[in-house]
C-alpha positions as CSV (number, residue, x, y, z in Angstrom):
1,M,-17.8,-5.6,10.0
2,P,-18.4,-2.1,10.9
3,P,-19.9,0.5,8.8
4,P,-16.8,3.2,7.4
5,P,-16.9,6.7,8.3
6,E,-18.4,9.1,6.5
7,A,-16.0,10.6,3.6
8,D,-14.8,9.9,0.8
9,V,-12.0,7.6,-0.2
10,V,-9.5,8.5,-3.1
11,V,-6.7,5.9,-4.1
12,L,-3.6,7.7,-6.0
13,T,-1.5,5.8,-8.5
14,S,0.9,7.0,-11.4
15,R,-0.7,4.2,-13.1
16,L,-2.8,1.0,-13.2
17,A,-0.9,-1.1,-15.4
18,P,-0.9,-5.1,-14.3
19,H,1.2,-6.2,-17.7
20,R,4.1,-3.3,-16.4
21,D,4.3,-3.3,-12.7
22,G,3.0,-6.5,-11.8
23,G,2.3,-7.0,-8.5
24,Y,2.2,-2.8,-7.3
25,A,-0.7,-3.3,-9.9
26,V,-2.4,-5.9,-8.7
27,A,-2.1,-4.6,-4.9
28,V,-3.5,-0.9,-5.2
29,A,-6.3,-3.3,-7.8
30,S,-6.7,-5.3,-4.3
31,R,-7.6,-2.3,-2.6
32,L,-9.8,-0.8,-4.0
33,R,-11.7,-4.7,-3.7
34,L,-11.2,-4.1,0.0
35,L,-12.7,-0.3,0.0
36,R,-15.5,-1.5,-1.4
37,S,-15.9,-4.8,0.2
38,I,-16.5,-3.0,4.1
39,G,-18.9,-0.8,2.2
40,V,-17.4,2.2,1.1
41,A,-19.5,3.5,-1.7
42,R,-18.1,3.9,-5.3
43,P,-14.5,4.3,-4.5
44,L,-12.1,6.6,-7.1
45,L,-9.1,5.5,-8.5
46,L,-7.2,8.8,-9.5
47,T,-4.2,7.7,-12.4
48,F,-1.3,10.8,-13.9
49,D,-0.1,8.5,-16.7
50,V,-0.3,9.9,-20.2
51,G,-1.0,7.8,-22.7
52,D,-4.5,5.9,-23.9
53,A,-8.0,6.6,-22.5
54,G,-9.0,2.9,-23.6
55,E,-5.7,1.1,-22.8
56,R,-6.1,2.8,-19.3
57,A,-10.3,1.0,-19.2
58,E,-8.6,-1.7,-19.9
59,N,-5.8,-2.2,-17.8
60,L,-8.9,-1.4,-14.5
61,R,-10.1,-4.0,-16.6
62,H,-7.8,-6.6,-15.9
63,A,-7.2,-5.7,-12.8
64,L,-10.3,-6.4,-11.5
65,R,-11.0,-9.3,-13.3
66,D,-12.1,-11.4,-10.6
67,D,-14.7,-9.0,-9.5
68,P,-17.9,-9.0,-11.5
69,R,-19.4,-5.5,-10.5
70,P,-16.3,-3.4,-9.4
71,D,-18.6,-0.4,-9.2
72,I,-15.3,1.4,-9.1
73,E,-14.7,5.0,-10.7
74,M,-11.3,5.6,-12.4
75,R,-10.6,9.4,-13.6
76,N,-7.2,10.3,-14.7
77,L,-5.2,14.0,-14.5
78,Y,-4.3,13.6,-18.7
79,E,-7.8,13.4,-19.9
80,E,-9.6,15.8,-18.2
81,V,-6.8,18.5,-19.6
82,F,-8.0,17.1,-22.7
83,R,-11.5,17.4,-22.0
84,D,-10.8,20.8,-21.1
85,S,-8.0,22.8,-20.2
86,S,-9.8,26.1,-18.8
87,W,-9.8,25.2,-15.4
88,L,-5.8,24.7,-15.5
89,Y,-5.3,27.9,-17.4
90,E,-7.0,30.0,-14.5
91,Q,-5.2,28.3,-11.7
92,A,-1.4,29.1,-14.1
93,Q,0.4,31.6,-13.4
94,D,1.6,34.0,-16.3
95,G,5.3,32.6,-18.5
96,G,6.3,30.7,-20.9
97,E,8.6,27.3,-21.4
98,D,12.6,27.0,-19.9
99,A,14.6,27.9,-22.3
100,D,16.8,25.3,-21.1
101,T,14.7,21.9,-20.8
102,A,12.8,19.8,-23.5
103,Y,9.0,19.8,-23.3
104,R,6.4,17.3,-24.4
105,P,3.7,18.6,-25.8
106,I,0.1,17.3,-25.1
107,R,-2.9,17.9,-27.4
108,D,-6.4,17.6,-27.1
109,S,-9.0,15.6,-30.0
110,A,-8.6,18.4,-32.2
111,G,-5.1,18.2,-32.1
112,R,-4.6,21.6,-30.4
113,E,-1.8,21.8,-28.2
114,V,-2.9,22.3,-24.3
115,L,-0.3,21.1,-22.0
116,S,3.8,21.3,-22.6
117,L,5.3,18.9,-20.1
118,P,9.5,19.5,-19.3
119,V,11.5,16.1,-20.3
120,I,13.9,15.6,-17.3
121,H,16.4,13.2,-18.9
122,D,18.1,10.0,-16.5
123,D,16.8,11.7,-13.9
124,P,15.1,9.4,-11.5
125,H,13.5,12.4,-9.3
126,W,12.2,14.1,-12.4
127,H,8.9,14.5,-10.7
128,L,10.7,17.3,-8.2
129,T,11.5,19.9,-10.6
130,R,10.5,23.5,-10.6
131,V,11.0,23.7,-14.4
132,P,7.9,25.4,-15.6
133,V,4.6,22.8,-16.9
134,V,3.2,25.3,-19.6
135,V,-0.3,25.5,-19.9
136,R,-1.9,26.8,-23.4
137,G,-5.4,28.3,-23.3
138,E,-6.9,31.5,-26.1
139,G,-4.8,34.0,-23.7
140,G,-1.2,32.6,-24.5
141,S,1.3,30.7,-22.2
142,R,0.9,30.8,-18.5
143,T,3.3,28.3,-16.4
144,L,2.7,26.1,-13.4
145,A,6.1,25.2,-10.5
146,G,6.5,21.7,-11.8
147,F,4.7,18.9,-11.5
148,G,3.8,19.4,-8.2
149,A,2.2,22.0,-9.1
150,L,0.2,20.4,-11.5
151,Y,-0.3,17.2,-9.6
152,M,-2.4,19.2,-7.1
153,A,-4.0,21.7,-9.3
154,W,-6.3,18.8,-10.0
155,L,-6.7,16.8,-6.7
156,T,-7.7,20.7,-5.1
157,R,-10.7,20.5,-8.5
158,V,-11.8,16.8,-7.5
159,V,-11.9,17.4,-3.8
160,A,-14.1,20.2,-4.5
161,E,-16.8,18.6,-6.7
162,L,-16.4,15.6,-4.5
163,R,-17.9,17.9,-1.4
164,A,-20.2,19.6,-4.0
165,R,-21.8,16.4,-4.6
166,A,-21.9,15.3,-0.7
167,A,-23.2,19.6,-0.2
168,D,-20.8,19.3,2.6
169,D,-17.7,21.6,2.0
170,D,-16.2,20.6,5.5
171,R,-16.4,16.6,4.0
172,C,-13.8,14.8,4.9
173,V,-11.6,13.3,1.8
174,V,-9.5,9.9,2.5
175,V,-6.7,9.9,0.1
176,I,-5.1,6.5,-0.3
177,C,-1.1,7.5,-1.6
178,E,0.0,4.3,-3.8
179,S,3.3,6.0,-4.7
180,K,6.3,7.3,-3.4
181,Q,6.9,10.0,-6.0
182,I,2.8,11.4,-5.9
183,G,3.3,10.9,-1.7
184,E,6.6,13.3,-2.3
185,L,4.4,15.7,-4.6
186,I,1.0,15.9,-2.0
187,A,3.1,15.9,1.7
188,D,2.2,19.4,2.3
189,W,-1.5,19.3,1.4
190,A,-3.0,21.8,4.1
191,D,-6.8,21.3,3.9
192,P,-7.7,20.5,7.1
193,H,-10.1,18.1,5.9
194,V,-8.2,16.1,4.5
195,R,-6.0,12.8,5.3
196,I,-3.6,11.0,4.0
197,V,-3.2,7.3,4.2
198,H,0.3,6.2,2.7
199,T,0.2,2.9,1.8
200,V,4.2,0.8,0.9
201,H,5.1,-1.8,-1.6
202,N,8.7,-3.2,-1.1
203,S,11.2,-3.2,1.4
204,H,13.0,0.2,2.1
205,L,16.1,-2.1,2.7
206,E,19.2,-3.1,0.0
207,A,19.7,-6.9,0.3
208,P,20.9,-8.5,2.6
209,C,18.1,-6.6,4.2
210,E,18.6,-7.1,7.5
211,P,17.2,-3.8,10.0
212,S,21.2,-1.9,10.1
213,S,21.3,-2.6,5.9
214,A,21.8,0.5,4.0
215,L,18.4,2.2,2.7
216,R,17.5,1.1,-1.3
217,D,17.9,5.0,-2.8
218,D,17.6,8.3,-1.9
219,G,13.8,8.6,-2.5
220,W,13.0,5.7,0.2
221,R,15.8,8.6,2.1
222,R,13.1,11.6,1.4
223,W,10.1,9.5,2.4
224,L,11.0,8.2,5.5
225,D,11.6,12.1,6.3
226,L,8.0,12.6,5.9
227,L,6.4,10.1,7.7
228,D,5.3,12.8,10.4
229,R,3.4,14.3,7.8
230,F,1.3,11.2,6.5
231,D,-1.4,11.1,9.0
232,A,-1.1,6.8,9.0
233,V,0.7,5.0,6.5
234,I,-0.3,0.7,6.3
235,W,3.2,-1.7,6.6
236,P,2.4,-4.6,4.5
237,T,4.4,-6.5,7.4
238,A,4.8,-5.8,11.0
239,S,8.4,-7.1,10.8
240,Q,8.8,-4.0,7.8
241,E,6.5,-1.9,10.7
242,D,8.8,-3.1,13.4
243,D,12.2,-2.3,11.6
244,V,11.3,0.8,10.8
245,I,10.1,2.3,14.4
246,G,13.5,0.7,15.9
247,R,15.4,3.2,13.3
248,F,13.2,6.2,13.1
249,G,11.2,5.9,15.3
250,A,7.7,5.5,15.4
251,H,4.8,7.3,14.4
252,E,1.3,7.9,15.1
253,G,-1.1,6.2,12.5
254,S,1.1,3.5,11.4
255,V,0.0,0.1,11.4
256,A,0.6,-2.9,9.7
257,I,-1.7,-4.4,7.4
258,P,-1.1,-7.3,4.3
259,T,-2.7,-6.2,1.2
260,P,-5.9,-8.8,1.0
261,V,-5.4,-12.0,-0.9
262,S,-9.0,-13.3,-2.2
263,P,-9.7,-17.0,-1.6
264,D,-9.3,-19.1,-4.5
265,A,-12.2,-20.0,-6.5
266,T,-11.1,-21.3,-9.5
267,P,-12.0,-25.0,-10.3
268,R,-9.7,-28.0,-10.0
269,P,-8.6,-30.5,-12.6
270,P,-8.8,-34.0,-10.7
271,A,-4.4,-34.0,-9.9
272,R,-2.1,-31.6,-10.0
273,G,0.6,-31.3,-12.4
274,A,3.3,-33.4,-10.4
275,N,6.0,-32.0,-11.6
276,D,5.2,-28.4,-12.5
277,V,7.1,-25.4,-10.6
278,L,5.7,-21.8,-10.7
279,M,7.5,-17.9,-10.7
280,V,5.1,-14.9,-11.2
281,N,6.6,-12.3,-11.2
282,R,8.6,-9.0,-12.9
283,L,11.3,-10.0,-15.3
284,V,13.8,-7.5,-13.2
285,D,16.7,-7.6,-10.7
286,Q,14.8,-7.4,-7.4
287,K,13.7,-10.9,-8.5
288,R,16.3,-13.0,-9.2
289,V,15.4,-15.2,-12.0
290,D,18.5,-16.1,-13.2
291,T,18.8,-17.9,-9.8
292,A,16.3,-19.9,-10.6
293,I,17.0,-20.7,-14.1
294,A,21.2,-21.1,-12.8
295,L,20.5,-23.7,-10.4
296,W,17.6,-25.5,-12.5
297,P,19.8,-28.2,-13.4
298,S,20.4,-29.4,-10.0
299,V,16.2,-29.9,-10.3
300,V,16.5,-31.9,-13.8
301,A,19.3,-33.9,-12.6
302,N,16.5,-35.6,-10.0
303,V,13.3,-35.1,-11.8
304,P,14.4,-35.0,-15.1
305,D,10.4,-33.9,-16.2
306,A,9.9,-31.6,-14.0
307,H,9.3,-28.2,-15.4
308,L,10.0,-24.5,-14.7
309,H,6.7,-22.0,-16.0
310,I,7.9,-18.8,-15.3
311,Y,5.0,-15.6,-15.9
312,G,6.0,-12.1,-16.1
313,D,7.7,-9.6,-17.9
314,G,10.2,-6.8,-17.6
315,P,13.6,-5.9,-19.0
316,L,16.1,-8.8,-18.0
317,R,13.2,-11.4,-20.6
318,G,16.2,-11.4,-23.2
319,A,19.1,-12.1,-20.8
320,L,17.0,-14.8,-19.2
321,Q,15.8,-16.1,-22.1
322,D,19.9,-16.6,-23.3
323,L,20.5,-17.6,-19.9
324,I,18.2,-20.6,-20.6
325,E,19.8,-21.4,-23.5
326,E,23.2,-21.7,-21.8
327,R,22.0,-23.7,-18.9
328,G,20.8,-26.2,-22.1
329,V,17.3,-25.9,-20.0
330,R,15.5,-24.8,-23.0
331,G,12.6,-27.5,-23.2
332,S,12.2,-27.7,-19.7
333,V,12.3,-24.0,-18.6
334,H,9.7,-21.4,-20.2
335,L,8.7,-17.7,-19.7
336,H,5.3,-16.7,-20.5
337,G,5.3,-13.3,-20.3
338,Y,2.7,-11.9,-18.9
339,S,-1.0,-13.5,-18.2
340,D,-4.6,-12.9,-16.7
341,H,-4.1,-16.8,-15.7
342,V,-2.1,-16.7,-13.4
343,R,-4.6,-18.6,-10.9
344,E,-5.5,-21.2,-13.2
345,A,-1.7,-21.9,-13.7
346,M,-1.5,-22.2,-9.7
347,A,-4.4,-24.7,-9.7
348,V,-2.1,-26.8,-12.1
349,S,1.2,-26.8,-10.4
350,A,3.0,-28.8,-7.9
351,V,5.2,-25.9,-6.1
352,F,5.6,-22.3,-6.2
353,L,9.2,-20.9,-6.4
354,C,10.5,-17.0,-5.2
355,T,14.0,-16.3,-5.2
356,S,14.0,-12.6,-4.6
357,M,16.5,-10.8,-2.8
358,F,14.0,-8.8,-0.7
359,E,10.3,-7.9,-0.9
360,G,7.5,-5.9,0.4
361,Q,4.6,-8.6,0.3
362,N,4.2,-10.1,-2.4
363,L,1.3,-11.2,-3.4
364,A,1.8,-14.0,-6.1
365,I,3.3,-15.8,-2.6
366,G,0.2,-15.1,-0.7
367,E,-2.0,-16.1,-3.7
368,A,-0.1,-19.3,-4.6
369,L,-1.0,-19.9,-0.1
370,A,-4.4,-19.2,-1.2
371,S,-4.6,-21.9,-4.1
372,G,-2.5,-24.4,-2.1
373,L,0.7,-24.9,-4.0
374,P,3.2,-25.4,-1.2
375,V,6.3,-22.2,-1.4
376,V,10.1,-22.4,-1.9
377,A,11.6,-19.0,-1.3
378,F,14.8,-17.2,0.0
379,D,14.1,-16.3,3.5
380,V,14.3,-12.9,3.3
381,C,12.8,-9.4,4.1
382,Y,9.4,-9.1,4.3
383,G,6.6,-11.0,3.0
384,P,8.1,-14.3,2.5
385,R,9.9,-14.6,6.4
386,D,6.0,-12.8,7.5
387,Y,4.3,-15.2,5.4
388,V,4.8,-18.3,3.8
389,G,4.8,-20.0,7.6
390,A,3.6,-23.9,7.4
391,G,3.0,-23.7,3.4
392,G,6.4,-23.8,2.8
393,V,10.3,-24.6,2.5
394,L,12.4,-21.4,3.6
395,V,15.9,-21.5,2.8
396,A,19.0,-19.2,3.7
397,P,19.1,-16.6,1.2
398,G,21.6,-17.0,-1.8
399,D,21.6,-21.0,-0.7
400,T,21.1,-22.6,-4.0
401,D,22.0,-25.9,-3.3
402,G,19.1,-26.0,-0.6
403,V,16.3,-24.4,-2.9
404,A,17.2,-27.8,-5.7
405,T,17.0,-29.8,-2.6
406,A,13.7,-28.4,-0.9
407,L,12.0,-28.7,-4.6
408,T,13.4,-32.1,-5.5
409,A,11.5,-33.0,-2.2
410,L,8.5,-32.0,-2.8
411,L,8.0,-33.1,-6.4
412,T,9.7,-36.2,-5.9
413,H,7.4,-36.9,-2.6
414,E,3.3,-36.7,-3.1
415,G,2.5,-37.0,0.7
416,A,4.8,-34.3,1.8
417,R,3.7,-32.4,-0.9
418,D,0.0,-32.3,-0.2
419,E,0.1,-32.0,3.4
420,M,2.1,-28.7,2.6
421,S,-0.5,-27.5,0.3
422,E,-3.7,-27.7,3.1
423,R,-1.0,-25.6,5.4
424,A,-0.5,-23.4,2.7
425,R,-4.6,-22.6,2.7
426,E,-4.8,-22.7,6.5
427,Q,-1.4,-20.1,6.1
428,S,-3.3,-17.8,3.5
429,L,-6.3,-17.1,6.1
430,L,-4.4,-14.6,7.5
431,L,-4.5,-12.4,4.5
432,T,-8.2,-12.8,3.3
433,P,-10.3,-9.5,2.9
434,D,-12.5,-11.1,5.9
435,A,-8.9,-11.4,7.9
436,V,-8.2,-7.8,7.1
437,G,-11.1,-5.4,6.6
438,D,-12.0,-4.9,10.4
439,T,-8.5,-3.8,10.8
440,F,-8.5,-1.7,7.3
441,T,-12.2,0.1,8.8
442,R,-11.0,1.0,12.1
443,L,-7.8,2.5,10.5
444,L,-9.9,4.7,8.5
445,E,-11.2,5.4,11.3
446,D,-9.3,6.3,13.2
447,V,-8.0,8.8,10.4
448,V,-11.1,10.7,9.9
449,A,-11.9,11.2,14.0
450,R,-8.5,12.8,14.7
451,P,-6.9,16.4,13.0
452,S,-5.2,16.7,9.9
453,R,-1.3,16.1,10.4
454,R,-0.7,18.5,8.3
């Protein structure tokens, strides 16, 4: 594998919280490990969440749990403001709070208010506000024009520090942006030696997720309008890249690179749990876990000792537990919540189930394949359709009888299940760090060699 280019590499994410964000957080952690595996020295993770520093550090440890030497630096905007806000005060302009806006005070360890953040209620586009962010100092109050100005003030400072450390004022810094919201705020970053590589984590389309389907929301519409400003965009599947090119035109630097999934090193028990079906996902509408619970009685009618184990948490947990009671499957459907031991659960399960309406890549499917776990999923874009292949069974979207039939067949025919298990492992080789590392390195070389697009 060729060495990475001479540049610092920074990864931006709003937060890294595996217990809250599921596959998104797993994907960010996987990207960090990939950077280190291709030779990037000490990748830098920047987060923008207001919260407890100890919790952030613990989240990083959880996200990188299978890496004993992560050698990854993490910095947080608000921690650095807590420690010393003078640098931010110097960049702000004279002014004060907006009289019509509520504010959230941010205090340092001594209890002094150092920052006041505008509270934008019931607005998914809160990050775009230009309502003043107020910086407190000995000389009074100063302001920045919204979260965009706040974020850019910090990013500019971080980049300057990286260049000072390298003793090179023109050193290239590659910024890998994992969040569309942050991407919108930095899309006009005019530093000629900064390159922005933007990743994609989910489908941009509503169900039924066909190329002509409606875009999911205004956030996707705005972000797609910004594609020409990013030096590269990484799509998790080739089919999503093709759909975007077909609808919105080609963009220089566009490339399909899956988020890598590490090969499974979990010790195997003598035999898999013959009748355990596993789901791993957030408990949100997109994942349609209610569909899995609703069809489960059809499975246990044919396989009375079958069990459905659902790992993950989210806002629908209460409603799903009620549905379990309503369908009379309390003894065979289990909501386990968030867990760090999903790979261990995969090692003792028989089948992996995905009932999502749409996906980007779905890292849990990749982990299931790497574990030799056959996958049953709806044939939806993009991840199931692109990556399951011979390692599972794809069923027409909405065909719950077809899902129940596929599960029953795999649970009751051990020989067929074992054959598909071997094909699942073979299919997972497309997603290993070794399989994607060269492509990722070439992408970095390309964006560093070309002038900035902004």
